[in-house]
PyMOL CGO cylinders between C-alpha atoms (Angstrom):
from pymol import cmd
from pymol.cgo import CYLINDER

trace = [
    CYLINDER, -104.25, -175.43, -215.40, -101.68, -175.65, -212.64, 0.3, 1, 1, 1, 1, 1, 1,
    CYLINDER, -101.68, -175.65, -212.64, -102.42, -175.92, -208.94, 0.3, 1, 1, 1, 1, 1, 1,
    CYLINDER, -102.42, -175.92, -208.94, -101.65, -172.28, -208.10, 0.3, 1, 1, 1, 1, 1, 1,
    CYLINDER, -101.65, -172.28, -208.10, -104.18, -171.08, -210.68, 0.3, 1, 1, 1, 1, 1, 1,
    CYLINDER, -104.18, -171.08, -210.68, -106.74, -173.53, -209.28, 0.3, 1, 1, 1, 1, 1, 1,
    CYLINDER, -106.74, -173.53, -209.28, -106.34, -172.08, -205.79, 0.3, 1, 1, 1, 1, 1, 1,
    CYLINDER, -106.34, -172.08, -205.79, -106.56, -168.52, -207.13, 0.3, 1, 1, 1, 1, 1, 1,
    CYLINDER, -106.56, -168.52, -207.13, -109.81, -169.43, -208.88, 0.3, 1, 1, 1, 1, 1, 1,
    CYLINDER, -109.81, -169.43, -208.88, -111.27, -170.77, -205.64, 0.3, 1, 1, 1, 1, 1, 1,
    CYLINDER, -111.27, -170.77, -205.64, -110.50, -167.45, -203.94, 0.3, 1, 1, 1, 1, 1, 1,
    CYLINDER, -110.50, -167.45, -203.94, -112.19, -165.40, -206.64, 0.3, 1, 1, 1, 1, 1, 1,
    CYLINDER, -112.19, -165.40, -206.64, -115.91, -164.64, -206.79, 0.3, 1, 1, 1, 1, 1, 1,
    CYLINDER, -115.91, -164.64, -206.79, -117.93, -166.59, -209.33, 0.3, 1, 1, 1, 1, 1, 1,
    CYLINDER, -117.93, -166.59, -209.33, -118.28, -163.62, -211.68, 0.3, 1, 1, 1, 1, 1, 1,
    CYLINDER, -118.28, -163.62, -211.68, -114.53, -163.13, -211.78, 0.3, 1, 1, 1, 1, 1, 1,
    CYLINDER, -114.53, -163.13, -211.78, -114.11, -166.84, -212.48, 0.3, 1, 1, 1, 1, 1, 1,
    CYLINDER, -114.11, -166.84, -212.48, -116.54, -166.63, -215.40, 0.3, 1, 1, 1, 1, 1, 1,
    CYLINDER, -116.54, -166.63, -215.40, -114.68, -163.64, -216.85, 0.3, 1, 1, 1, 1, 1, 1,
    CYLINDER, -114.68, -163.64, -216.85, -111.29, -165.36, -216.52, 0.3, 1, 1, 1, 1, 1, 1,
    CYLINDER, -111.29, -165.36, -216.52, -112.64, -168.62, -217.95, 0.3, 1, 1, 1, 1, 1, 1,
    CYLINDER, -112.64, -168.62, -217.95, -114.18, -166.77, -220.89, 0.3, 1, 1, 1, 1, 1, 1,
    CYLINDER, -114.18, -166.77, -220.89, -110.88, -165.01, -221.53, 0.3, 1, 1, 1, 1, 1, 1,
    CYLINDER, -110.88, -165.01, -221.53, -108.99, -168.31, -221.32, 0.3, 1, 1, 1, 1, 1, 1,
    CYLINDER, -108.99, -168.31, -221.32, -111.40, -170.01, -223.72, 0.3, 1, 1, 1, 1, 1, 1,
    CYLINDER, -111.40, -170.01, -223.72, -111.30, -167.03, -226.08, 0.3, 1, 1, 1, 1, 1, 1,
    CYLINDER, -111.30, -167.03, -226.08, -107.50, -166.96, -226.14, 0.3, 1, 1, 1, 1, 1, 1,
    CYLINDER, -107.50, -166.96, -226.14, -107.35, -170.74, -226.67, 0.3, 1, 1, 1, 1, 1, 1,
    CYLINDER, -107.35, -170.74, -226.67, -109.44, -170.48, -229.85, 0.3, 1, 1, 1, 1, 1, 1,
]
cmd.load_cgo(trace, "trace")
């Protein structure tokens, strides 16, 4: 995860973070 993505995550609501994290984990598998 690069710094720009980290800052974007901090700006997003928790639910959006969970969705994006789930998508990232799902695509990594």
